[in-house]
N, C-alpha and C positions, 0 to 999 in steps of 0.2 A: 665651595669649591675644593675639591678633594686633591690632596697632593701625595707623592710618592718619593721615597729615596731612589736616587739613580747615581751611578759612578759615571762621571762625565769627562772626556778629555778636553780640557780647555784650550790648549794648544799642542800641536805636534810636538813630542819631546818632553812634555811638561807632566808633572805628576797628576794623577786623577783626582778630581774633586767630587765629594759627595754632596749632591745638592738635593734640595727640595724642588721638586718640579710638578706642574699640574699634570694629573692623569689625563692622558689623551682619550679623546672620542673617536670610535672608529668611523672612517669614511666608506664610500661605496667599496664593496668587496672585501673589506677589513674585518677583522675580529680583533677584540681586546683580551689580552692573556694576562692572568695574574701569576707571575712566575714563582714557581716552587723551587726550582734548582736551576743552576747556570754554570756551565763548565767553563774553565780558563783554559784557552787554547793558546799556543805561542804566536798564532796569527793575531790574537787580540793584541799581545804586546807590539807586534810588527805595525799594526794599525795605528796604536797609540803613539809610536815613534816616527811613524811616517817614513817607514824603512823601504817601501816598494816603490817603483816607478810611478804608478797611478795612485795617488794619494787621497786619503779621505778628507773631509773638510770639517775642521772644528767650528764650534762644538759639537762633539757627537757621543753617543754611548754606544761602547763596544759590546761584543758577546754574540755568539752564533751557536751555542749549545743550550738553548733555553727550553725548559719543560714548564708546563703549567696549565691552568684551568681557564677556559673561556669564560669570560664575564658577560660581554656583550658582543652583538654582531652588527655590522653597518648594513646599509642597504644593499640587497643584491647577494650578500654573503649567506649563502643557503646550504653549503657542504657540510658545515659544522654548526653546533648550537650551544649556547651556553651550558656549562657543566661537563663538556667535552674536555678530556686532557690531551694536549698535542705538544709536539716538538717543533721549535723554530730552528731551522738549520741556516748554513751559510747561503744557500740558494734561498733567498728571501722571496724572489719571484723572477719570472722569465716572460718572454713575450707569448709563448704558447702556440705560435703559428710559424716560425722560421723552420728552414730545414733541420736545423740541430733539434728543436723542441719536438717536433712530430716523428723524428726517427730514434727516440729514446736518448738523446744526448743534451737534454736541457741544460745540463751544466755547462755547455760550450756555447750557449746563447749569447749573442754579442750585445744584448740589450738587459741582461739580467741586472738584478739589484741584489745586493749582498748584505745580509744582516750584521750590523755592528760595523759597517764600513761605509757603504753608500746610503744605507738607511739605519736609523737608531736600532741597536740590538737589545740584548737581555741582561746587561748589568743594571737591571732596574726592577722595581716591584711590579711594575705593569709595562706591557709592550704591545704595540700594534703589529699585525702580521696579515699578510695576503690569505685570505680563506682557502684559496686554491693550493697553497704551497706548505701550509702546517701539516703535519703528519700525526695520525693517530697513535697514541702510546698504549699498548695493551695492558690491561689490568694486571697481569703478572710481572710487569716490569716497573720497579719503583722509579720515582722520579730522579732519585740519587744516581741510579744506574743509567737512566735513560738520557741524563744530560751529556755524559762524555761519548755514548753510542752515537749522538746526533752529529758529531763530527768526527771524533777519533774512530769510532767504530765504522761509520759508514765510508769514511775515507780509506781504512786499510782494507776493509771488505771489498770496495771498488778495486783497489790496488792487486789484490790477490785475484780478482775476477778477470780483469783485463789482461793479466799476465798469463792466462789460461793454466793455472796450476792444476795438475792431475794427480789422481791416487797414485801413491807409490813413488812419486818425484820427490826431490829435495829442494826445500826452500829455506833460504838464508834471509833471516829478518834482521836488519841492520839498525841498531837503535831500540832498546827495549824501555820505551817510557810510555806516555799516555797513549801513543798510537801503536808503538811496537808491540806492547803487551797483548793487544787484541789481535794484530796481524798474527802473530804467533798462534793464537787459538784458531783463527779462521783457516790457517795453513793446516793445522791438525784435524779440524772439522772435515777437511777435504781428504784426509788420509796420506797427507805428506809426511815425509821425515822432516824435522825442523832443526836448524841450526840458529842459535841467537848470538849475534854479535853486539857487544857494548864495551865501554871502557870503565864501568863501574861494577865491582863485584856483587854489591848488593841488588843491582838490576838483573845480573846474571843469576843470581839465587832465586830471584823472582821467576825468571825463564825456566829454570829446572822445576820449579813448583808448579809452573803451568804445563809442563811436559816437554820441554826442548830435549832433543836427543843428543844435541852436542851444544856446549856453550864455549864461547871463544872472547877473551879479554884482548881487545885489539890495542890496549895500552901496553901490554906485556908480551904479546905473542903476535907474530906476523898473521893477519887473518886470512891472506890470500893463500899462505903456504897450508894453514890449518884446514880451510875449506877444501882446497885442493886434494889434500891427503885424505880426506874424507869421501872423494869421489866428485867434488865439485857440485855447484848448485845448478838445478835447472832453472830455478826462479831466485831473484834476489829483490826484496823489497827494502829500499832505502829511506828511513824516516829520519835519519841523522841530519843534522844542518852544517855538514862539512863536505865541500867539494871532493876532498880526498877520499872520503867513504864511498862515494859514488864510483870513483876509479877502482879502488880495491874490490867492490862488489862486482863490477864488470869483469875484472880479471879473474874472480873466483868462479865465473860461469863455466858450465860444461858446453860442449858444442851444441848448439841449438837452444842455448839458454836465454832467458829474458830478465832484463833488468827494468824493474819498476820503479819509476822516481816518484817520490812522494815529498821528501823534505825539499825546503827551500833555503840553501845556504847563501850568505850574503855574498862569498865569492862564488858566483853562480856559473862559473865556466869550467867545465871538464874536458880533459883531452882523452879521446879513445882513438884506437888504431882502426883505420878503415880496412887494412889489410885483415886483421883479426875478425872484424864484424862481417865481413864478406866471406871468407873462407871458412869461418866456424859457424856461420849462419846465426849470428846473434841478433837479438832484438832489442832496442831502448825505447821504452814506453813512458810517456808522461801519463800520470793518472791524478785527475783532479777531482777531489770528493766524490758524490754520488747522488744518484736521483731520488725522488720520493720513493720510488719503488724498491731501490736499493735499501733505503733505511727502514722501510716496512719490513724488509726481509732480515735485517740486522735485529730489529726488535723481536721478530718471530723466533729466530734463533736464540736471543737471550731468553725469551719467555720459555723455551723448551728446555732450558738448563745447560745449553751447549758452551755458553761464554761466562766469563766472571770478569766484572769491572773492579778494578783496583782504584780506589779514590779516597780523598781525604776532604772533609767538610771544612769551609772557611767562612767568615763573615764579610759581606760586601765592604764594610768599613775598613778592613785589612787589605784591599785591593792592592795598594802599592807594594806592602811588604810581600804579598803573593807573587807579584810580578818579579820581585827581587828573588824569591825562592826558586822560581822557574829559571831564571836566568843564571842562577848559581848552581843549578843542576841538583838541588837539595829535593826535588820532589820525586817519590818513587813511581809514580804513574800520572794521575789527574787530580786537580784541586777543582773543588765544586763549590760554589757560593750556594748557600741554602737560605731560604726566606721563611 
């Protein structure tokens, strides 16, 4: 019997445990993937802590930025074959036939399964995945880069996309971390002027390096005043986990501006002026990850050299220390477990 190492949440709020588990066998429509890289998303921490209203059921394995090579395919799994390198994203599977699925909004399917939340995820040497919902990784994209692109990349790509950012417009990216440093790059790919907002000088230095036209330290400067004096933002993408940042971003919008909400703050209520929303023609948009097609586009852009992924390698055995790093804000962008 073959075993594998996996990081398991034994109960909500408890430290993760590294356990020896039996390598699972793929069932109908499933593939078995040997993981090469698995990104650490803040959502994994929320899952382990049971922070959200719909909670996962321990014990479970977190992780939804997994990249690896298919080792075996179960009955009926014919879309991929052993040897293919694929990505396993947050959208583990969906029904495939509801109105959302057939209209290009599979991420809104009400019966979807989510990797590392409702089904075991990628903090393991091997993981089962739905053959229909894994995404091929181009040869030109390393597994180390592909892992963060599988969530941080596709999430911000979609946030920019649904906001309808156009060439020549101004985009404010609020929160320059694992998600924000990629959102900044997607905005530049579309030909926008980019304002980067954060409270850490090191992250603002990274934003400058990635091509931001203006950086704003919201800890030392009023971001609304700074962005407004620059002409205001046509689009604001908020990846930060503070309700106040959403309100500031909204206040920074020009007439006709769009607020694209990505971050999930614990204090999840924001106050907005209906008067200003109506008379200024502003839009407030919720953006939830991206589809398989969106992820394929993200990989294609990276393969073409249009984006850079800033990440640091970590060992799965150090998962709890890595959670602490993220919570303390000591991570420049993304941590990736490599196997």
